[in-house]
Structure formats: structure tokens, C-alpha cells
Steps between C-alpha positions, in 0.01 A plus 500: 500500500804361681686740726769492766443634853735530798396380845560670831811288557648584156416181311380535143182313413306462176123508463254504215198724518308769318701816428250707699591314821878544473510791756302289747733200454801722561345647812410154632852374435661803665322427829526116496789258534595264217380199697155651546469586134610153383257341744223708343557315173498787249868587541812299416859579591717601204828310507613603149350691210516179292213367715280779368546415133226276370629277219288475190340843519736662254342767280553434131428785259306372200497792263439462128818442302614793287579399144786657308437678169658211312258258664208720413603522133542119485157448653340752266637315198319188614164681486329477166510839329801618693798673344750267329 
């Protein structure tokens, strides 16, 4: 899970960790400076929200297509023994 935390000096940083450790990451960031957190390696300074977007991970809904009644009737006529 990616989340944003704010350091002691008011700089916003981003980190990725398990959702159970979010409160601990926020507490660590609240008592540390941005330079200390970046030096640790798990935190990166957020310059813009565009930096957080990961290209190529777009969710595409692949639901079954819903056929109209006219399409169903046309398909049924193709089946042997269907209504004319």
C-alpha cells in the first residue's frame, strides 16, 4: 500500500508498506526530519502527485457483453430447431 506521510519539518513523503504499519510510519515521520527519512531509504519526497501515478497499471473492467433482444433472436434462429 502506498501512502503519504508528513515529516517533522512539514515535507510530504511517500512510502510503500503493509497497511497494518501505516500508523507506525506516520509516527516515525512525525518525529523525524525529511532528510533523515530519505536517508533511511524507504521514504521519497513527493514533488507532485503525478510522480505517484504508475503508468500501465490501469484497471480495465472485463465484464461479459450484454446482448440486445434483437441479437438474441438472430442467434436463436441460427440454432437448428429454433423458431423461424
